[in-house]
C-alpha positions, 0 to 999 in steps of 0.5 A: 164580884169583879175585883179590878187590879193590875197584873202584878197583884195577881198571886197564884193564891189570889187568882186560884181564890178568885176563880174558885169563888166565881165558879161556885157562884155560877154552879146550880144549887146542889152542886159542890166545889172543892179544891186541893193541890195535885198529887206530888208525883203527877207530871205534868201537874196542873196548878190545882185540882177541883172536885165537882160533885153533882146533886146525884153524887157524881163526881169529876175532877177539873185540872186547872191551869193558871195563866197570867195571860193566854195568847191564842197562839199558845193555846194548842200546846197548853191544851195538850199539856192539860189533856196529858195531865188529865190522862196521867191522873188515872181518873176521869178528869177535865182540863180548865184554863184560869186567868185574870182575863181571856181575850175573845180570841183566846176564849174562841180558841179554847172553845175550838179545842174543847177546853173549859175556861174562866177569868176573873171578869166573868168570862166562864165556860164549863162543860162536863159530861158526867155529871152533866153540866154546861155553864157559859157566862160573859164578863168584859171584852176588854182587858182592864189589867193590861198596860197601855204600851202594847197594841190592844185592838185594831181600832183607828185609821192606821190599824185599818191601813195595816189590815187592808195591806196584809189582806189585799196582797200576799206575803211575805211582808217585811215590817219596813215595807209594810210600813212604807205601803201603809204610810205608817211608822215602823214602830207602830206596824211592829206593835200591831204585828205583835198583837196579830201574832199573839191573836194567832191571825198571822205567822212570822218567821222568827225575827223575820217577815210575815209569812202567813196571814189568816185573812178571813179571821183578821177581817172578822177580828177587824170588825170588832173594833170597827164600824161602817156607821160609826167610824165614817160620817154616813148621811142617809138619802132617798132617790125617789125614782129608785136605784135601777139607773142610779149607779151610773149617775152617781159615778158621774156626779161624784168627784171620787167614789167607791161603792161599798156594801150590797151593791159592791158585791152583788155581782160575785156573792149575792144573797138577795137583791140590793135595795140600799146603795152605800158609797164613799164620796168626798162630800156626801152633801155636794154629791147629793145636791148634784144628784137631787137626792132627799135627806132621809132619816127613815126609808133611805135607799142611798148612804153617802160616807165621808170616809174614815181614811183614804185607804177606802179608795185604794185597790178599787175595782170595777164591778157591775159598771161601778167603781168599788171598794176592795172586797176586804173593805166591802166585807168589813163594812157589811159585817158592821152594817145593820140588817142582813148585811152580816149574812151578806158578808159571810157569803162574800168571805166564803166567795173570797176563800173559794177564789182567792187568786182573783182578788188577793195579789 
Protein backbone atom coordinates (compact mmCIF):
# COMPACT_ATOMS: atom_id res chain seq x y z
CA UNK A 1 0.00 0.00 0.00
CA UNK A 2 1.25 3.48 -0.84
CA UNK A 3 1.74 5.75 2.15
CA UNK A 4 1.54 9.40 1.12
CA UNK A 5 3.83 11.59 3.19
CA UNK A 6 6.06 14.58 2.68
CA UNK A 7 9.79 14.21 2.11
CA UNK A 8 10.69 15.11 5.69
CA UNK A 9 8.97 11.97 7.03
CA UNK A 10 11.19 9.62 4.98
CA UNK A 11 13.80 8.44 7.46
CA UNK A 12 16.28 5.90 6.12
CA UNK A 13 14.77 3.14 8.23
CA UNK A 14 11.25 3.98 7.11
CA UNK A 15 12.21 4.11 3.45
CA UNK A 16 14.13 0.83 3.74
CA UNK A 17 11.05 -0.85 5.21
CA UNK A 18 8.72 0.67 2.59
CA UNK A 19 10.92 -0.57 -0.28
CA UNK A 20 11.40 -4.00 1.29
CA UNK A 21 7.64 -4.49 1.70
CA UNK A 22 7.04 -3.22 -1.83
CA UNK A 23 9.48 -5.72 -3.34
CA UNK A 24 8.16 -8.64 -1.31
CA UNK A 25 4.64 -7.92 -2.57
CA UNK A 26 5.87 -8.07 -6.17
CA UNK A 27 8.08 -11.16 -6.08
CA UNK A 28 6.39 -14.41 -7.14
CA UNK A 29 5.45 -17.07 -4.63
CA UNK A 30 8.46 -19.10 -3.53
CA UNK A 31 10.95 -16.22 -3.70
CA UNK A 32 12.49 -14.99 -0.47
CA UNK A 33 14.01 -11.63 0.37
CA UNK A 34 16.10 -10.78 3.42
CA UNK A 35 17.84 -7.51 4.35
CA UNK A 36 20.97 -6.81 6.33
CA UNK A 37 23.46 -3.93 6.78
CA UNK A 38 26.64 -3.93 4.66
CA UNK A 39 29.92 -5.34 6.01
CA UNK A 40 31.84 -2.66 7.99
CA UNK A 41 34.91 -2.86 5.70
CA UNK A 42 33.00 -2.55 2.43
CA UNK A 43 33.89 0.75 0.72
CA UNK A 44 32.02 2.30 -0.94
CA UNK A 45 29.12 0.79 0.97
CA UNK A 46 25.43 0.64 0.00
CA UNK A 47 22.73 1.57 2.48
CA UNK A 48 21.73 -2.06 2.88
CA UNK A 49 22.08 -5.44 1.18
CA UNK A 50 19.23 -7.69 0.11
CA UNK A 51 19.62 -11.42 -0.38
CA UNK A 52 17.21 -12.69 -3.02
CA UNK A 53 16.67 -16.46 -3.02
CA UNK A 54 14.85 -18.18 -5.85
CA UNK A 55 12.64 -21.29 -5.59
CA UNK A 56 15.58 -23.49 -6.67
CA UNK A 57 17.83 -22.12 -3.91
CA UNK A 58 19.92 -19.83 -6.16
CA UNK A 59 20.84 -16.55 -4.50
CA UNK A 60 21.92 -13.09 -5.53
CA UNK A 61 22.92 -10.08 -3.47
CA UNK A 62 21.28 -6.72 -4.21
CA UNK A 63 23.18 -3.57 -3.27
CA UNK A 64 20.52 -0.98 -2.38
CA UNK A 65 21.34 2.73 -2.40
CA UNK A 66 18.72 5.05 -0.91
CA UNK A 67 18.20 8.54 -2.33
CA UNK A 68 15.70 11.13 -1.12
CA UNK A 69 15.57 12.16 -4.77
CA UNK A 70 17.50 11.33 -7.91
CA UNK A 71 17.94 13.72 -10.80
CA UNK A 72 18.73 12.08 -14.16
CA UNK A 73 22.00 14.00 -14.49
CA UNK A 74 23.31 12.28 -11.35
CA UNK A 75 22.31 8.75 -12.36
CA UNK A 76 25.51 7.81 -14.22
CA UNK A 77 27.78 8.69 -11.29
CA UNK A 78 25.52 6.79 -8.90
CA UNK A 79 25.49 3.75 -11.20
CA UNK A 80 29.28 3.68 -11.30
CA UNK A 81 29.45 3.95 -7.50
CA UNK A 82 27.05 1.02 -7.11
CA UNK A 83 28.92 -1.13 -9.63
CA UNK A 84 32.20 -0.44 -7.85
CA UNK A 85 30.54 -1.40 -4.59
CA UNK A 86 29.27 -4.66 -6.14
CA UNK A 87 32.75 -5.51 -7.46
CA UNK A 88 34.35 -4.87 -4.08
CA UNK A 89 31.78 -7.07 -2.35
CA UNK A 90 33.43 -10.16 -3.77
CA UNK A 91 30.23 -12.04 -4.62
CA UNK A 92 27.84 -11.80 -7.55
CA UNK A 93 25.77 -8.75 -6.79
CA UNK A 94 23.46 -6.34 -8.60
CA UNK A 95 22.75 -2.65 -7.85
CA UNK A 96 19.34 -1.15 -7.08
CA UNK A 97 18.34 2.46 -6.41
CA UNK A 98 15.50 3.14 -3.96
CA UNK A 99 13.76 6.49 -3.45
CA UNK A 100 10.45 7.95 -2.30
CA UNK A 101 9.76 8.81 -5.96
CA UNK A 102 11.63 8.41 -9.24
CA UNK A 103 10.56 10.56 -12.18
CA UNK A 104 9.96 9.10 -15.64
CA UNK A 105 13.24 10.63 -16.82
CA UNK A 106 15.16 9.24 -13.86
CA UNK A 107 13.70 5.76 -14.44
CA UNK A 108 14.53 5.89 -18.14
CA UNK A 109 18.10 6.92 -17.35
CA UNK A 110 18.52 4.09 -14.82
CA UNK A 111 17.09 1.67 -17.37
CA UNK A 112 19.64 2.86 -19.95
CA UNK A 113 22.40 2.29 -17.38
CA UNK A 114 21.15 -1.22 -16.52
CA UNK A 115 20.30 -0.33 -12.91
CA UNK A 116 17.27 -1.78 -11.12
CA UNK A 117 15.08 0.60 -9.11
CA UNK A 118 12.11 0.87 -6.76
CA UNK A 119 10.19 3.79 -5.35
CA UNK A 120 7.46 3.90 -2.73
CA UNK A 121 4.71 4.76 -5.24
CA UNK A 122 5.14 1.38 -6.96
CA UNK A 123 7.54 2.19 -9.80
CA UNK A 124 9.67 -0.97 -9.71
CA UNK A 125 12.08 -2.60 -12.15
CA UNK A 126 14.23 -5.52 -11.03
CA UNK A 127 16.25 -7.69 -13.40
CA UNK A 128 18.43 -10.62 -12.29
CA UNK A 129 20.12 -13.26 -14.45
CA UNK A 130 20.75 -15.93 -11.78
CA UNK A 131 18.22 -16.60 -10.41
CA UNK A 132 16.35 -15.44 -13.54
CA UNK A 133 13.87 -12.70 -12.69
CA UNK A 134 12.23 -9.76 -14.40
CA UNK A 135 9.73 -7.55 -12.60
CA UNK A 136 8.44 -4.18 -13.83
CA UNK A 137 5.46 -2.33 -12.37
CA UNK A 138 4.23 1.24 -12.60
CA UNK A 139 3.30 3.55 -9.76
CA UNK A 140 2.49 7.25 -10.22
CA UNK A 141 3.89 9.62 -12.85
CA UNK A 142 3.81 12.80 -10.74
CA UNK A 143 5.81 13.28 -7.59
CA UNK A 144 3.30 13.31 -4.70
CA UNK A 145 5.94 14.50 -2.23
CA UNK A 146 7.65 17.44 -3.93
CA UNK A 147 7.09 20.96 -2.68
CA UNK A 148 5.24 23.10 -5.16
CA UNK A 149 7.76 25.99 -5.29
CA UNK A 150 9.95 24.22 -7.86
CA UNK A 151 8.91 23.73 -11.48
CA UNK A 152 7.72 20.16 -11.93
CA UNK A 153 6.56 20.03 -15.53
CA UNK A 154 6.46 21.73 -18.92
CA UNK A 155 2.73 22.31 -18.79
CA UNK A 156 1.37 25.67 -19.90
CA UNK A 157 2.02 28.35 -22.51
CA UNK A 158 5.02 29.91 -20.76
CA UNK A 159 6.87 26.61 -20.53
CA UNK A 160 6.01 25.94 -24.17
CA UNK A 161 7.57 29.24 -25.23
CA UNK A 162 10.78 28.39 -23.38
CA UNK A 163 10.94 24.95 -25.00
CA UNK A 164 10.39 26.45 -28.43
CA UNK A 165 13.13 29.04 -27.87
CA UNK A 166 15.59 26.37 -26.71
CA UNK A 167 14.83 24.04 -29.61
CA UNK A 168 14.52 26.47 -32.52
CA UNK A 169 17.80 28.34 -32.03
CA UNK A 170 21.34 27.31 -31.22
CA UNK A 171 22.93 27.88 -27.80
CA UNK A 172 24.34 29.57 -25.80
CA UNK A 173 21.26 30.91 -24.00
CA UNK A 174 21.66 33.39 -21.16
CA UNK A 175 18.69 33.51 -18.77
CA UNK A 176 17.79 37.15 -19.38
CA UNK A 177 18.11 36.90 -23.16
CA UNK A 178 16.04 33.73 -23.16
CA UNK A 179 13.42 35.44 -20.99
CA UNK A 180 13.36 38.41 -23.33
CA UNK A 181 13.04 36.20 -26.41
CA UNK A 182 10.19 34.22 -24.85
CA UNK A 183 8.52 37.26 -23.26
CA UNK A 184 8.62 35.66 -19.80
CA UNK A 185 9.81 36.71 -16.35
CA UNK A 186 13.49 35.72 -15.79
CA UNK A 187 12.61 34.11 -12.45
CA UNK A 188 10.24 31.68 -14.15
CA UNK A 189 12.83 30.94 -16.85
CA UNK A 190 15.39 30.15 -14.14
CA UNK A 191 13.01 27.68 -12.49
CA UNK A 192 12.27 25.93 -15.79
CA UNK A 193 15.97 25.76 -16.63
CA UNK A 194 16.68 24.24 -13.21
CA UNK A 195 14.03 21.61 -13.94
CA UNK A 196 15.47 20.89 -17.39
CA UNK A 197 18.97 20.68 -15.94
CA UNK A 198 17.78 18.17 -13.35
CA UNK A 199 16.10 16.18 -16.12
CA UNK A 200 19.41 16.14 -18.07
CA UNK A 201 17.80 17.88 -21.04
CA UNK A 202 20.18 20.83 -21.06
CA UNK A 203 23.76 21.48 -19.99
CA UNK A 204 24.78 24.75 -18.38
CA UNK A 205 28.00 26.42 -17.43
CA UNK A 206 28.31 26.84 -13.70
CA UNK A 207 26.21 29.93 -12.90
CA UNK A 208 26.26 30.69 -16.61
CA UNK A 209 24.31 30.20 -19.83
CA UNK A 210 22.84 27.08 -21.35
CA UNK A 211 25.51 25.65 -23.65
CA UNK A 212 23.80 22.47 -24.88
CA UNK A 213 20.19 21.40 -25.47
CA UNK A 214 19.16 17.78 -26.02
CA UNK A 215 16.36 19.09 -28.19
CA UNK A 216 14.91 15.72 -29.30
CA UNK A 217 14.63 14.51 -25.71
CA UNK A 218 13.27 17.93 -24.76
CA UNK A 219 10.49 17.77 -27.36
CA UNK A 220 9.61 14.23 -26.25
CA UNK A 221 9.58 15.39 -22.62
CA UNK A 222 7.36 18.37 -23.55
CA UNK A 223 4.92 15.92 -25.12
CA UNK A 224 4.24 14.37 -21.70
CA UNK A 225 2.74 17.63 -20.47
CA UNK A 226 1.22 19.00 -23.69
CA UNK A 227 -1.54 17.71 -25.96
CA UNK A 228 -2.53 19.12 -29.34
CA UNK A 229 -6.15 18.06 -28.94
CA UNK A 230 -6.50 19.16 -25.30
CA UNK A 231 -4.42 22.33 -25.02
CA UNK A 232 -5.79 23.96 -28.17
CA UNK A 233 -9.45 24.51 -29.00
CA UNK A 234 -9.76 22.11 -31.91
CA UNK A 235 -12.85 21.97 -34.15
CA UNK A 236 -13.41 19.13 -36.65
CA UNK A 237 -14.73 19.72 -40.16
CA UNK A 238 -15.38 17.90 -43.40
CA UNK A 239 -14.23 19.31 -46.72
CA UNK A 240 -16.60 17.33 -48.99
CA UNK A 241 -14.60 18.07 -52.13
CA UNK A 242 -11.46 16.53 -50.72
CA UNK A 243 -8.08 18.03 -49.89
CA UNK A 244 -6.35 18.03 -53.28
CA UNK A 245 -6.86 21.78 -53.88
CA UNK A 246 -7.82 22.74 -50.33
CA UNK A 247 -4.49 24.03 -48.89
CA UNK A 248 -4.21 27.13 -51.12
CA UNK A 249 -7.88 27.97 -50.50
CA UNK A 250 -7.30 27.63 -46.77
CA UNK A 251 -4.23 29.88 -46.93
CA UNK A 252 -6.25 32.50 -48.79
CA UNK A 253 -9.27 32.33 -46.47
CA UNK A 254 -7.58 32.52 -43.08
CA UNK A 255 -6.36 35.85 -41.74
CA UNK A 256 -3.56 34.06 -39.91
CA UNK A 257 -2.70 30.42 -40.45
CA UNK A 258 -0.02 27.90 -39.58
CA UNK A 259 -0.44 24.36 -40.90
CA UNK A 260 0.72 21.62 -38.53
CA UNK A 261 0.68 17.83 -38.30
CA UNK A 262 1.10 15.53 -41.28
CA UNK A 263 0.57 18.16 -43.97
CA UNK A 264 3.23 20.41 -42.43
CA UNK A 265 5.93 17.75 -42.73
CA UNK A 266 4.79 15.62 -45.69
CA UNK A 267 7.37 17.23 -47.96
CA UNK A 268 10.34 16.31 -45.74
CA UNK A 269 9.43 13.25 -43.65
CA UNK A 270 6.45 11.45 -45.20
CA UNK A 271 5.21 8.22 -43.63
CA UNK A 272 1.99 7.81 -45.62
CA UNK A 273 -0.22 10.10 -47.69
CA UNK A 274 -1.77 12.75 -45.43
CA UNK A 275 -5.55 12.40 -45.19
CA UNK A 276 -6.12 14.96 -42.41
CA UNK A 277 -5.11 18.60 -42.56
CA UNK A 278 -4.60 20.38 -39.24
CA UNK A 279 -3.98 24.10 -39.00
CA UNK A 280 -3.84 26.85 -36.41
CA UNK A 281 -6.12 29.78 -37.18
CA UNK A 282 -7.36 32.73 -35.15
CA UNK A 283 -11.04 31.75 -35.46
CA UNK A 284 -11.95 28.20 -36.54
CA UNK A 285 -15.64 29.06 -37.01
CA UNK A 286 -15.04 32.16 -39.18
CA UNK A 287 -12.46 30.34 -41.29
CA UNK A 288 -14.74 27.33 -41.78
CA UNK A 289 -17.64 29.58 -42.79
CA UNK A 290 -15.56 31.30 -45.47
CA UNK A 291 -14.48 27.91 -46.86
CA UNK A 292 -17.86 26.20 -46.69
CA UNK A 293 -16.63 23.45 -44.36
CA UNK A 294 -19.15 21.16 -42.69
CA UNK A 295 -18.87 20.52 -38.91
CA UNK A 296 -18.13 16.83 -38.38
CA UNK A 297 -17.82 14.79 -35.21
CA UNK A 298 -16.67 11.77 -37.23
CA UNK A 299 -15.15 11.40 -40.67
CA UNK A 300 -13.44 14.79 -40.49
CA UNK A 301 -10.58 15.62 -42.85
CA UNK A 302 -9.85 19.12 -41.53
CA UNK A 303 -8.95 20.21 -37.99
CA UNK A 304 -8.91 23.93 -37.26
CA UNK A 305 -7.29 24.86 -33.95
CA UNK A 306 -7.41 28.08 -31.99
CA UNK A 307 -3.88 28.00 -30.53
CA UNK A 308 -2.92 27.69 -26.88
CA UNK A 309 -0.41 30.49 -27.46
CA UNK A 310 0.73 32.77 -30.29
CA UNK A 311 4.13 31.04 -30.28
CA UNK A 312 2.71 28.59 -32.85
CA UNK A 313 2.90 31.42 -35.40
CA UNK A 314 6.59 32.12 -34.69
CA UNK A 315 9.39 30.86 -36.94
CA UNK A 316 6.94 29.63 -39.57
CA UNK A 317 8.24 28.33 -42.89
CA UNK A 318 6.64 27.73 -46.26
CA UNK A 319 6.55 24.04 -47.17
CA UNK A 320 4.65 22.66 -50.12
CA UNK A 321 3.29 26.13 -50.82
CA UNK A 322 1.72 26.40 -47.33
CA UNK A 323 2.66 28.47 -44.27
CA UNK A 324 3.66 25.82 -41.73
CA UNK A 325 4.61 25.77 -38.06
CA UNK A 326 8.22 25.38 -36.98
CA UNK A 327 9.33 21.76 -36.99
CA UNK A 328 9.61 21.63 -33.20
CA UNK A 329 5.92 22.58 -32.94
CA UNK A 330 4.94 20.11 -35.66
CA UNK A 331 6.83 17.35 -33.82
CA UNK A 332 5.10 17.88 -30.47
CA UNK A 333 1.71 18.20 -32.18
CA UNK A 334 2.23 14.88 -33.96
CA UNK A 335 3.55 13.18 -30.82
CA UNK A 336 0.32 14.07 -29.01
CA UNK A 337 -2.17 13.41 -31.79
CA UNK A 338 -4.05 10.13 -32.38
CA UNK A 339 -3.65 7.44 -35.02
CA UNK A 340 -0.38 7.16 -36.90
CA UNK A 341 0.70 10.68 -35.89
CA UNK A 342 3.26 9.53 -33.26
CA UNK A 343 4.97 7.35 -35.88
CA UNK A 344 5.10 10.36 -38.18
CA UNK A 345 6.59 12.36 -35.33
CA UNK A 346 9.42 9.85 -34.92
CA UNK A 347 10.14 10.01 -38.66
CA UNK A 348 10.21 13.80 -38.44
CA UNK A 349 12.52 13.80 -35.41
CA UNK A 350 14.86 11.46 -37.27
CA UNK A 351 14.94 13.87 -40.23
CA UNK A 352 15.55 16.79 -37.86
CA UNK A 353 18.54 15.00 -36.31
CA UNK A 354 20.02 14.31 -39.75
CA UNK A 355 19.40 17.85 -41.01
CA UNK A 356 19.80 20.04 -37.96
CA UNK A 357 21.54 22.96 -39.75
CA UNK A 358 18.56 23.21 -42.11
CA UNK A 359 16.05 24.14 -39.40
CA UNK A 360 17.89 25.11 -36.20
CA UNK A 361 19.60 28.46 -36.48
